[in-house]
N, C-alpha and C positions, 0 to 999 in steps of 0.2 A: 476767744482772743484772735484778733485779726492778724494775718501775716504782714511782714514787712518785705516787699519785694524790691530788690535793688533796681533803681532807675538810672539810666544813663544820663549822667550829669551833662555830658557834652551835647546829647540830643535836645534835652529840655533847654539848656542854655541857648542853643542855636535858635530854637523856636521862639524863646522869649526875646532874644535880641532882634529877631526878624520882625517881631510885633512891637516894637517900640522904636641761811638756815640752820635750822636745827636738825639733828639726826636722832633717830630712835632705833633701837635694836628690836628685831623681830626674828622669829624662827620659822622657817618653811617646812621643817619636819623635825623629828626628834634630834637629829645630829647636825643639820646644816644651819649655820648662822647666816642671816641676811640683814641688810641694812636698809631702813626706810629713809631715804634722803628727801627732804622737803625743802631745804634751803636753796634758792636760786641766786644767791648773792654773786656767785662767780660766772653766771651765765651772761653771754653777750648776745644781744638781739641779732637775728639773721639779717644779713645785708644782701641787697640785690633783689631782683624780681623773681618770683616763683612761677613755675610753669603752670598751665591750666590744670594739668593732672595733679600736681602737688597742692594747689589751692583746693581742689575737690576733696582731697583726703587729709587736709591739715588737722582736723580735730583728732585724728588717730595718731599723730606724731608724738615724739618724745622731746621734752624741752631741753634735756641735757645733751642729746645727741644731735638734734635738729635745730636747736635755738628757736623753736616755735612751740607755744604753750599749749600743745595737745595733751591728750590723756594717756600717752604711753601704752597704747593698746597692743602693739606687737609684743612688747615685753611682758604684758599681762598674760597673753596667750602662750607665750613661751614658758611662763611660770607654771601654768596649769596643764601643760600638754600631756603629762603622764597621769592626770587625774580624770576621773569620770564624773561628770556633772549630772545633776537632775534637771528635768524639764521644769521651767518656771513659766507660769501663765502671767502675762502682763496685760492688764486691762488698759485700753486706750480710750478715755472719754474725750470725744472730739466730734468733728464733723464726720461726714461719710468717709470710708476707707475703701479703696479699691482692692478688695480681697482677691481679686483675679489678677492682679499685676504679676508680671513674670518674676519679680524679685520678692514678692510677699506671699504668693499663693501656697508656698510649701511651709510657711511659718505661721499660718492663720490657725487659730484655736478652732477645733471642731467639737461640738457638744455630742459626744458619743452616745448619749442617752436619749437623744432626740432624733426622730425620723423627719427628714426634710420634706417640707411641702405637703404634709398630710392633714394640715389644719387641726392637729391634736397636740395638746401639751403632754407629750409622752413621758417626760421626766417629773411632771407635776411641780415645776418650779414657778408656775404662774406666767410663763411666757411661751406662746405657741410658735413652734418651728424655729426656735432661736438656735440655729446651727452655728453661727459664727459670733453671735452677740445679740444686741437688741437696739432698736431705733426708737428713742423717746420722742422723737420730732414728728412722727407721722410720715407724710410724704410717700404714700404707698407706691406711687409710680416713679419714684426717684427724684422728685422735685427738689430743687434748691430751697432752702428755708430762710427767707429774709425775716428779720424781727426788729422790734423796737429796742432801744437801749433801755436799761432799767430806769434811768431818770425820766425817760419819756413815759414809761408805764405809771410812774409815780405822779407825774403831772396829770396824765389822763385820768387816773383814779380820783384825784383831788379837785379836778376842775369844777364839779357840781358844788363843792364846799367853798372854794376860794376864788374862782374866777370873777374878776371885776370888783372884788373886795379891797378895802384899805386896812391898814394896821388898826385904825381907830374902831373899825367895826368888828374886829376879831376878839373873841373872848380870851382871857389869860391862858386857859388850858390848851387853846388852839394855836397860840402864837408860835411855838416851835415848828409845828407842821406848816403853818402859813409862811413863815420866813423861808423854809426849805423850798416850798412850792414857788415862791416869788424868785428865789435864787435859780432854781432849775428852769423855770419858765423863761427867764431872761437868757440863760445859756442856750436853750433850744432855739429861741428866736434868732440869736446871733449866729448859731450854727447853720440854721436854715438860710439865713441871708448870705453867709459866707459860701455855703455849698452851691447856692444859685449862682453867685458870681464865678465860682471856680468852673462850674459846668459851662457857663457861658464862655469864659476865657479859654478853656481847653478845647471846647467845640470850635471856637473861632480859630484857634491855632491849627486844628486838624483841617478845617475848611480852607484856610490860607495855604497850608502845606500842600494840600491836594491840588488846589488851583495852580500853584506855582509849579508843581511837579508836572502837571499836564501840559502847561505852557512851554516848559523846558523841552519836554519830550517832542512836542510838535516842532519847536524851533530847531532841534537837532536833526530832524528830517531823516531819521534812520541811522544816524551816527551813534556810536557807542556812548552809553551814559557813563561818563567818567569825569573826574575833576577838571582835566585839561580841556575837554570839549565843552563842558559847561562854562568854564571860565572865559572861553573864547566868544561866548554869546554877549552881544551888546544890547541892552534894553534902555529906552528913553524913559519909560514909565517908572516912577519912583518905587511903586509897589512891587513891580516885577524885579527891579534891582534888589530889593529886600528879600524877595522870595528866592532869587538866584543865590544870594549869600547864605540864606537858611538852608537850602538843599545842599549846597556845598559843605557847609559845616556838619550837617547830618552825615553825609557820606564820608567826610574826612574823619569823623568819630569811629568809623568802623561799622556803623549801623546801616541797614537797608531802610528804604522808605517803608516797607511793610512792617519792619520791626518798630519804626517810629510810630506808625499808625496804631500798632498793637499796644504800645505803651500809652499813647494818648487815650485810646479806648479804655484801658484799665483805669486810668485816672478819672475819666468821665463817668465810668461805671461806679467807681468808689464814691464820688460825690453825689451821684444820682441815687445810690442806695441810701445815703444819708437823708436826702429829701423825701424819698418814696417810702421809707420804712423806719430807719433808725431814729430820726427825729420827727417823724410824722405822728402827731398825737392821736389821730383817729384810725391809725393802721392796726390791723389784727392779722398776724401771720400764723397764728395757732391752727394747726390742721388736725388736731387729735381729738377734738370734741370733749376733752376733759376740763376740769376746773383747776387751772394752774395754781390757785390759792388754796386747794384742799389736798393735803398730803395723803389723805386716805383714799382719794380717788385715783387708784393705780391701774385700772383696766384700760390701758391705752397704749398706743405705739404698734410697731410691727417688727418683723425680722429683716427689713430692708436696710442693711448696715452700709451698703455702698453709697446710697444716694444717687446723685448724678455724676457720672464720670467726667462730665464737662465742667463741673463746679467744685467738686469736693477735693480740693488740692491739699488742704491743711492736714486733715487726719492721715491721708496717704503719705505725705511727706514726713510727719512725725513718726509713723509706724516704721518707715524705711530706716530712719535714724537709729531706732531701737533695735530693729531686727531683720533688716534686709538680708536675704540669704548670703552668707559668707562664702567667699572663694568658689563661686559657681561660674566665674568667667564672664558674668554680665553686670552691667549697672555699677553697683557700689556695695560695700560691706556694711552691714549694720554693726552696732556696738557688740551685741550679745548673740551668742548661739545658744542652743538648748532652750529656746524661747518660743512660746506660742502667743500670738496677738489676739486678744479678745476685743472685738470691735464694739464699742458702746457709743451710739450716736446721740449726742445731747447738746451740741454747740451749733447754733444757727449763725447766719450772717447778721449779727446783732448780739445782744446780751442773752446768755443762757438763763433759763428760769431756775431759781433755787430748788424747786421741787424736782426738776429733771436731774440736776446735779446730785442731790441727795439720793434719789432712787437709783441713779446710775452707779454711784459708789456701792450701794448695798447690793445691786445686781452683780457687779464684778466680784465683790467679796464673797457672796454666796455661791458663786459659780467657780470658784477656785483660784482667782487671781491672788498673787502674793505681792505684786507691785502694780500700782495704778498710776499712769501718767495723766496729768491734767493741764494741758496747755491752753488755758483760757482764764479770764478773769474780768472783773468789773468793779466799779467804784461805789455801787449801792447794792444792798442785799436785804430787802424787806423781810425775807423769811430765812435769814442766816442761821436761825437756830436749828432748822431742819438739817442743814448742811453740817453744823457743828455735831449734831447727834449721829449723823452718818460717819463723820470722821472718828468719833469715839467708838462707834461700832466697828469700824475697820481696825482700830487699835486693839479692841477686844479679841478680834480674830487674827491678830499678828500680820496685818497688811500694811505695807509701806506706801504712802502717797507722796507723789513728786509733783510739785506745782510750779508753773511759770510765774515769775515775779511781776511781769507786765512791761509794757513798752512805752511808758510815759515819761521816762527820765526823771521819775519822782522818788522821793524818799518815803517809802512806805511805813517808816516808823511814825510818820505824822500824817500822810495822805491814806485815804481809805483804799483798800485793795482786798477783794474777795474772790474765792474762798481763802480763809486763813486759819491758823491754829492758835491765835490769841485774840480774845475778845477785847482786851485793853491795850494791845500792842506791846505789852511788857512781859506777861506771864503766859506761857503756853499751857493750854488745857489738855494737850495730847503730845506724845513723844513719837509719832509716826509720820510726821510731815517734813518734807524737805522743800524749801522755796528756793528757787534757782534764778540767779541773774545771768546776763549774757556777756561774753567776752569775745574779743577779736583774735586773729592770728598774729597780731603785732605785739611782740614781747618788749614793751616799753611803756611810755606814758599813754599810748592809745590802746592799752590792753582791754579796757572796759568799753563795751559797745555803747555808743553815744545815746542810744534810745533806751537802754536798760534802766529798770527800776533798781533801787538799792536800799540798804537799810542795815544799820549796825545791829539791830535787834531782831529784824523780821526777814532778812535775806540770809540764807544759810551758807551758800556757796555759789561761786561762778563757774560757768561751763561754756564751751564753744557755742556761740549763737549768731555769729556773723558769717556770711558767705558759706552756708551749709548746703552741701550737695546731697540730695536724696531722691527718693522716688516720687514721681508725679503720676496722676492717673494715665491709663492707656499705655502702659509700659514705657513711660518716659521718665526723664530725670532733669531736675533743674536745681538751681541754688536760690534760696530765699533766706531770710533772717528774721530774728526775734527771740525773745526769751522762750517762745513756743518751741524753738529748736534747741535751746540749751536744756530745758527740762528733760526731753527724751534721751539726751546724752547721759544725764544722771540716772534716769530710769534704767537705761541699758546697763550701766555699771552696777546698779543695785541688783538687777536680774542675774548678772554674772556672779556677783558675790553670793547671792542666795542659791544659785545653781550648785556651786562648789562647796559652799559652807551652809547647808540647810538647817543646821542647829542653831544659827544665829537669829535672834529676834529682829523684828522690824526696827525697833529702837536701836539695837546694836548696830545694824547695818546703816541706819541714819548717821550715827556718830562715828562709825568707821569712815564713811565717805567724807564727812566734815573734817575729821582729825588727820586723815592721810593725804589731804590735798596739798598742793605745792604752794609754798609761801612766796609772797611777792612784796617785800618790804620797801616799796618805793612810792613816790608821788605819781599820781596818774590824772589824766583829764577827767574831771567830773562829768557824768552823763548830762547831756543837754547841749548847750551852746559849744561850738568849736570856733577855731580861729582866735583872733586876738582877745575875745572876751571870755575864753575858756577859763574856768577855775580849776586849779589843782588841789587834790586832796590825797591823803594816805589811803592806798588800797585797803589796808587793814581796817579802815573805818567804814567800808561799804557793805560789809557782811558780818555775820556772827563769827564765822571761822576765819575770815581774812585769807582765804585760800581758793585755789582753782582745782577743779576735778582732776584726779589721777587714778586710773583704773588699776595699774600696776601696784601702786602703793596701798590701794584699798585691799587687793588680794593678799598682799604681804601682811597687812594688819589683821585681816580676817584669819589668816593662817596662825599668826601669833595667838590670837584670842582662843582659837579652838584647840590648840596643841598644848597650852599651858594649864 
């Protein structure tokens, strides 16, 4: 699952312009009565701007005291301050993770039964030198791993059968496959055309911005580069007039030219990756020399869980949300303490392989994970049965799986979304999976993130997923957004519950998290379009629980279940 990085609207606009409740009782101990409050009917949304520091920590706030729909984390830790928790291993199936990060190095899982770098499988688990986890993507030297989307693999596989054929020439038994081939081939062709246009457009923007900036610098002749001095420049050439206006708008937005160039490079790279790998039919990014269509071919991968520190942002960010070292005076606080992060690298820049996902789940389960975060997903899954079997295996071993719902603003009760825990989108075949939608810090009609997938039957709960500040490679920290960020918030709370209440099963923890969430019985903007065309729906209709994550309530409910 690809991250959604906030883009400065002002910067891009400048460039574009230039170029044209209820309450329940619970018991915290044998004698003390506590109340689980879930109703927010009396809560008034916070007014006024939040400071940068406040925005960075908003997922941990309390809706009742702060009027911000966070998970009440301070209250949660106050509740368990006199309790001793157990260490919980959380498997993070993702891209590479910077296990050397200053805020992660102390919370990374270490396989005590393995001797590092001796080339021997000391613990006989089938994986050599897996000190911190396993890399199912290959990339021995830390390469970033570009890959096709699954739809592209399907088209590539069926090209010899169907390319150039018409419906009339296809046998009856092949018509379903042929129709899918035609549909996907059309999508891929359209995506490649669009990506080409986008690369050209944004490359042109950058070239125009650079030319304009250089001209303005020369015209200022050493004067300070500020709005007043730039405004004093008079150009006869119409292009230079447009360039001047663009540069002024960029600077007025609070961005530097370097930041503007960086944003443009990111956009260009995004669409270039689509052209060069994701939608490229003859591309093969597999580095492992295995057969991805043979689940029995398991002798592949290596122990390089970091990947490239220049590229592997996603897994590092996700891991920080779960378990960045708390109260160490640097960076930010993760949701859970008493946690060890097991790094399982299986998510490329493209769609993950079903085989890698299935084996990653089994690896994490077999090596002690009790919670597994899966911030990835795709629309097609030709070998979904392998993943279904791995999910059932995790259930048999009492392991909770937490999965990001996806960032397509789609109803996954009708649209395909993998991996999942329901083959027919109605009946769950396992009770150990939580699917998580993303929400914002705005307690009102904008509480649901505009990009988040939803589903009354297939999204279990919502959690903070917009403007999420966490760890970046090389000891850095940044904010990004996506259901990829909401999922680890839930995984962190699940780990917290399993730490202090280890007798609870994965299924019980799942339902505690769902049933203890905060209710929001109001109309909200449906994910997708905003502005005048935005549709309003009842928040209750966007997930199974109709609730948002609350760590404090989850601990109260866990206490109630384990003391009665």
